[in-house]
C-alpha positions as CSV (number, residue, x, y, z in Angstrom):
1,M,-44.3,31.7,8.3
2,L,-45.3,35.3,8.6
3,V,-48.3,36.2,10.9
4,L,-49.6,39.7,9.9
5,G,-51.6,41.7,12.5
6,L,-53.8,44.6,11.4
7,Q,-54.4,46.8,14.5
8,G,-57.4,48.8,13.6
9,S,-58.1,50.8,16.8
10,P,-57.2,54.5,17.0
11,R,-56.1,53.8,20.6
12,Q,-52.6,52.4,20.3
13,K,-52.5,51.1,23.9
14,G,-56.1,50.2,24.4
15,N,-58.0,47.0,24.7
16,T,-57.7,46.0,21.0
17,S,-54.0,46.6,21.0
18,Y,-53.6,44.4,24.0
19,L,-55.6,41.6,22.5
20,L,-53.7,41.6,19.3
21,S,-50.3,41.9,21.0
22,L,-51.1,38.9,23.2
23,F,-52.0,36.9,20.1
24,M,-48.8,37.9,18.3
25,K,-46.5,37.2,21.3
26,T,-48.0,33.8,21.6
27,A,-47.5,33.2,17.9
28,E,-43.8,34.2,18.3
29,K,-43.4,31.7,21.1
30,M,-44.6,29.0,18.8
31,G,-41.9,30.0,16.2
32,A,-43.7,32.3,13.9
33,R,-42.4,35.6,12.5
34,T,-44.8,38.4,13.2
35,H,-45.4,41.9,11.9
36,T,-48.1,44.3,13.1
37,I,-49.5,47.2,11.1
38,A,-50.9,50.0,13.2
39,V,-53.5,50.9,10.6
40,T,-54.4,54.3,11.9
41,Q,-50.7,55.4,11.7
42,K,-50.6,54.6,8.0
43,N,-51.5,56.7,5.0
44,I,-54.4,54.7,3.6
45,I,-56.7,56.8,1.3
46,P,-60.3,55.4,1.1
47,C,-61.3,53.8,-2.2
48,K,-62.2,56.3,-4.9
49,E,-63.8,53.7,-7.2
50,L,-61.6,54.5,-10.1
51,I,-62.3,51.1,-11.6
52,V,-58.6,50.6,-12.6
53,C,-58.3,47.6,-10.3
54,E,-61.2,45.9,-12.0
55,K,-59.4,46.2,-15.4
56,K,-55.7,45.9,-14.5
57,G,-55.6,44.5,-11.0
58,I,-53.8,47.4,-9.6
59,C,-54.8,50.5,-7.6
60,P,-53.4,53.8,-8.9
61,I,-53.8,55.6,-5.6
62,D,-50.3,56.5,-4.3
63,D,-50.2,55.7,-0.6
64,D,-49.1,53.0,1.9
65,M,-51.3,50.3,0.4
66,G,-49.1,50.3,-2.7
67,H,-45.9,51.0,-0.9
68,E,-46.2,48.4,1.8
69,I,-49.5,46.8,2.7
70,Y,-50.3,44.9,-0.5
71,S,-46.9,43.2,-0.3
72,L,-47.4,42.2,3.4
73,L,-50.8,40.8,2.6
74,R,-49.2,38.7,0.0
75,Q,-46.3,37.6,2.1
76,A,-48.4,36.6,5.2
77,E,-49.6,33.1,5.7
78,V,-51.8,34.2,8.6
79,I,-53.7,37.5,8.7
80,I,-55.2,38.7,12.0
81,P,-57.3,41.9,11.8
82,A,-58.2,43.4,15.2
83,T,-60.8,46.1,15.7
84,P,-63.2,47.6,18.3
85,I,-66.8,47.7,17.1
86,F,-67.9,51.1,15.6
87,F,-71.5,51.0,14.5
88,Y,-71.6,47.2,14.2
89,N,-68.5,47.0,12.0
90,A,-64.7,47.8,11.9
91,T,-63.2,51.2,12.4
92,A,-63.1,53.5,9.4
93,Q,-59.4,53.2,9.2
94,L,-59.4,49.4,9.0
95,K,-62.4,49.5,6.7
96,A,-60.4,51.7,4.3
97,L,-57.7,49.0,4.1
98,I,-60.4,46.3,3.6
99,D,-62.1,48.3,0.8
100,R,-58.7,48.8,-1.0
101,S,-58.2,45.0,-1.0
102,Q,-60.5,45.1,-4.0
103,A,-57.3,45.2,-6.1
104,L,-56.4,41.7,-4.9
105,W,-60.0,40.6,-5.4
106,A,-59.8,41.7,-9.0
107,R,-56.5,39.9,-9.6
108,K,-58.2,36.7,-8.3
109,Y,-61.6,36.9,-9.9
110,R,-61.2,39.3,-12.9
111,L,-57.7,38.4,-14.1
112,K,-58.0,34.8,-12.9
113,L,-54.5,34.8,-11.3
114,R,-53.6,32.5,-8.4
115,D,-51.7,33.8,-5.4
116,P,-48.9,31.3,-4.7
117,L,-50.2,31.0,-1.1
118,S,-53.8,30.4,-2.2
119,G,-55.2,27.5,-0.2
120,Q,-52.6,27.9,2.6
121,R,-53.2,31.4,4.0
122,K,-55.5,31.6,7.0
123,G,-57.6,34.5,8.3
124,F,-58.7,35.0,11.9
125,F,-60.1,38.2,13.4
126,L,-60.2,39.7,16.9
127,S,-62.8,42.1,18.1
128,L,-64.5,43.7,21.1
129,G,-67.4,46.0,21.9
130,A,-68.8,48.0,24.7
131,T,-72.3,46.6,24.7
132,K,-73.7,43.1,25.1
133,G,-76.0,43.0,22.1
134,K,-76.6,39.6,20.5
135,Q,-75.8,40.9,17.0
136,L,-72.9,43.1,18.0
137,F,-70.4,41.2,15.7
138,T,-72.8,40.1,12.9
139,G,-71.9,42.9,10.5
140,L,-68.1,42.6,11.2
141,D,-68.2,38.8,10.7
142,L,-69.7,39.2,7.2
143,T,-67.2,42.0,6.3
144,M,-64.2,39.8,7.5
145,R,-65.4,36.8,5.5
146,Y,-65.4,38.8,2.3
147,F,-62.1,40.5,3.1
148,F,-60.4,37.1,3.7
149,D,-61.8,35.8,0.4
150,A,-60.4,38.9,-1.4
151,V,-56.9,38.4,0.1
152,D,-57.0,34.6,-0.6
153,A,-57.2,33.6,3.1
154,N,-59.3,30.7,4.5
155,Y,-61.5,32.0,7.3
156,V,-60.8,29.9,10.3
157,G,-62.6,31.8,13.1
158,S,-62.6,34.7,15.5
159,L,-62.4,35.8,19.1
160,T,-64.9,38.4,20.2
161,Y,-65.6,40.0,23.5
162,R,-68.6,42.0,24.8
163,K,-68.8,44.6,27.5
164,I,-65.2,45.8,27.0
165,E,-65.0,49.5,27.3
166,K,-62.8,50.9,30.0
167,K,-59.0,50.9,29.8
168,G,-57.6,47.6,31.2
169,D,-60.8,45.7,30.7
170,M,-59.2,43.2,28.3
171,Q,-56.2,42.6,30.6
172,Q,-58.5,41.8,33.4
173,H,-60.7,39.4,31.4
174,A,-60.8,36.0,33.2
175,T,-60.3,33.8,30.1
176,V,-58.4,35.9,27.6
177,H,-55.0,34.2,28.1
178,Q,-56.4,30.7,27.6
179,D,-58.6,31.9,24.8
180,I,-55.6,33.2,22.9
181,E,-53.5,30.1,23.6
182,T,-56.3,28.0,22.1
183,A,-56.8,30.3,19.1
184,V,-53.1,30.5,18.2
185,E,-52.8,26.7,18.5
186,T,-55.9,26.3,16.2
187,V,-54.7,28.7,13.6
188,L,-50.9,28.0,13.6
189,G,-50.9,24.4,14.6
190,P,-51.4,22.9,11.2
191,L,-48.6,25.1,9.7
192,L,-45.9,24.5,12.3
193,N,-44.7,21.0,11.4
194,R,-43.9,21.8,7.8
195,K,-40.3,21.7,6.7
196,K,-38.8,25.2,6.3
197,V,-37.2,25.6,2.9
198,L,-35.1,28.5,1.8
199,F,-34.6,29.3,-1.9
200,I,-31.7,31.7,-2.3
201,C,-29.9,33.4,-5.2
202,K,-27.9,36.5,-5.7
203,N,-30.6,39.1,-6.2
204,N,-33.9,37.4,-5.3
205,T,-35.5,38.9,-8.5
206,C,-35.9,35.8,-10.6
207,L,-34.6,32.3,-9.8
208,S,-35.4,32.0,-6.1
209,Q,-38.7,33.9,-6.6
210,M,-39.9,31.5,-9.3
211,A,-38.8,28.6,-7.1
212,G,-40.6,30.0,-4.0
213,A,-43.8,30.7,-5.9
214,L,-43.9,27.3,-7.6
215,A,-43.1,25.4,-4.4
216,S,-45.8,27.3,-2.5
217,H,-48.2,26.6,-5.2
218,L,-47.4,22.9,-5.5
219,A,-46.5,22.0,-1.9
220,G,-47.4,24.8,0.4
221,D,-49.3,22.4,2.7
222,Q,-46.1,20.5,3.3
223,L,-43.4,23.2,3.1
224,D,-42.8,26.5,4.8
225,I,-41.3,28.5,1.9
226,I,-39.0,31.5,2.1
227,T,-36.9,33.2,-0.5
228,A,-34.0,35.6,-0.2
229,G,-31.1,37.3,-2.0
230,L,-27.5,37.9,-1.0
231,E,-27.7,41.3,-2.7
232,P,-31.4,41.8,-3.1
233,G,-32.6,43.9,-6.1
234,V,-35.4,46.4,-6.1
235,E,-38.1,44.5,-7.8
236,I,-38.9,41.1,-9.4
237,D,-37.8,40.8,-13.0
238,P,-40.8,41.8,-15.2
239,K,-40.1,38.8,-17.5
240,T,-40.2,36.5,-14.6
241,A,-43.6,37.9,-13.5
242,Q,-44.8,37.6,-17.0
243,I,-43.9,33.9,-17.6
244,M,-45.4,33.0,-14.2
245,E,-48.7,34.7,-15.1
246,E,-48.7,32.4,-18.2
247,I,-49.3,29.5,-15.9
248,G,-51.7,31.5,-13.7
249,I,-49.4,32.3,-10.8
250,D,-49.5,35.9,-9.6
251,M,-46.3,37.5,-8.4
252,K,-47.5,41.0,-8.2
253,F,-46.7,42.8,-4.9
254,L,-43.8,40.4,-4.1
255,Y,-40.4,42.0,-3.6
256,P,-36.8,40.8,-3.1
257,I,-35.8,40.5,0.6
258,P,-32.3,40.1,2.2
259,L,-31.2,36.9,3.8
260,S,-31.1,38.4,7.3
261,E,-34.8,39.2,7.1
262,A,-35.8,35.9,5.5
263,I,-34.3,33.6,8.2
264,Q,-35.5,35.3,11.3
265,G,-36.6,32.7,13.9
266,K,-36.3,29.0,13.1
267,S,-33.4,28.1,10.7
268,P,-34.4,26.3,7.5
269,E,-34.2,22.5,7.3
270,I,-33.4,22.7,3.6
271,V,-31.5,25.4,1.7
272,V,-31.7,25.4,-2.1
273,M,-28.9,27.4,-3.7
274,M,-30.3,28.4,-7.1
275,E,-27.5,30.1,-9.0
276,Q,-24.1,28.7,-10.1
277,Q,-20.8,30.6,-9.7
278,I,-22.1,32.3,-6.5
279,E,-20.4,31.8,-3.2
280,Y,-23.1,31.2,-0.6
281,P,-22.7,31.4,3.2
282,S,-22.6,28.3,5.3
283,F,-25.9,27.0,6.6
284,E,-25.0,24.7,9.5
285,G,-27.6,22.1,10.4
286,S,-29.4,22.5,7.1
287,Q,-29.5,20.2,4.2
288,N,-27.9,22.1,1.4
289,I,-28.9,21.5,-2.2
290,R,-27.4,23.2,-5.3
291,W,-29.4,23.5,-8.5
292,N,-26.9,25.7,-10.3
293,F,-28.9,27.6,-12.9
294,D,-27.4,30.4,-15.0
295,D,-28.2,34.0,-14.2
296,P,-31.3,34.7,-16.3
297,S,-30.8,38.4,-16.3
298,G,-31.0,39.8,-19.8
299,Q,-32.0,36.4,-21.3
300,P,-34.9,36.2,-23.8
301,I,-38.2,35.3,-22.4
302,E,-38.1,31.9,-24.0
303,S,-35.0,31.0,-22.0
304,I,-36.6,32.2,-18.8
305,R,-39.7,30.1,-19.6
306,N,-37.5,27.0,-20.0
307,I,-35.8,27.7,-16.7
308,R,-39.3,28.0,-15.1
309,N,-40.2,24.6,-16.4
310,Q,-36.9,23.1,-15.2
311,I,-37.4,24.5,-11.7
312,Q,-40.9,23.1,-11.6
313,E,-39.6,19.6,-12.5
314,K,-36.9,19.9,-9.8
315,I,-39.5,20.9,-7.2
316,T,-41.7,18.0,-8.2
317,D,-38.8,15.5,-8.1
318,T,-37.3,16.8,-4.8
319,F,-40.3,17.6,-2.7
320,L,-43.3,15.8,-4.0
């Protein structure tokens, strides 16, 4: 399970950073993998309303959204934006990232494609402001609800603090540690008891990616799914993405990852070795399953479609 933090404050060691860091450290203690994006340090160009995303589900702007952030938003099961209040909303830097999530909104609502983690992903935001106004967080709350919908995350709540302005105010807050403990338990608790399942093949470009997407789609509420490659390729096989779109499952912005990155933290309870004639490492303490598919690279699309259907049957028989 990946928890993705979006640190939206221009101050890298200020109150917002402290609040998000406390959340992420607490999540790590509970066994989650975490990754934090310092939004103001990324090259995120504001939306230019080119309308390409509305028609094709992709943004043609060449920046860190396409190179990194869309992929992380897709990988994460929990997304935690954190921002100080600027004119009753998020900082401009974080708002640019939110606006650019329109590409994901378009894939969901215009192209009618389903993110494999749809229904499982959770969204929770952190914020603070210098004043004590009753409506201080009203605008941000509405923005975050629409952002979470765009990235296919269920909005599960927020932690907000008034009268936080000076350096160190957040550290000295009387209830912040207990607040964070309760929030992390609320957000992560339902996800922690799932069995961790690793699907692995040589390149993580086809077999294990299909299996991971199908398992997340069919049983993500029961299984914590990760995929990996022994020698990960550069991108998912285009035919694989195509035949998954045929059944409405969206694999855009997912990329192959190495085994060392995939199994950080808690070891998997179940390892499914997808490909025959491959020597896999030993996974002690795990239940090892071999499905032994042929390498689909270079095969016609009909063959890959048949493999997809076989994988779906095996997931149903094994996990459901």
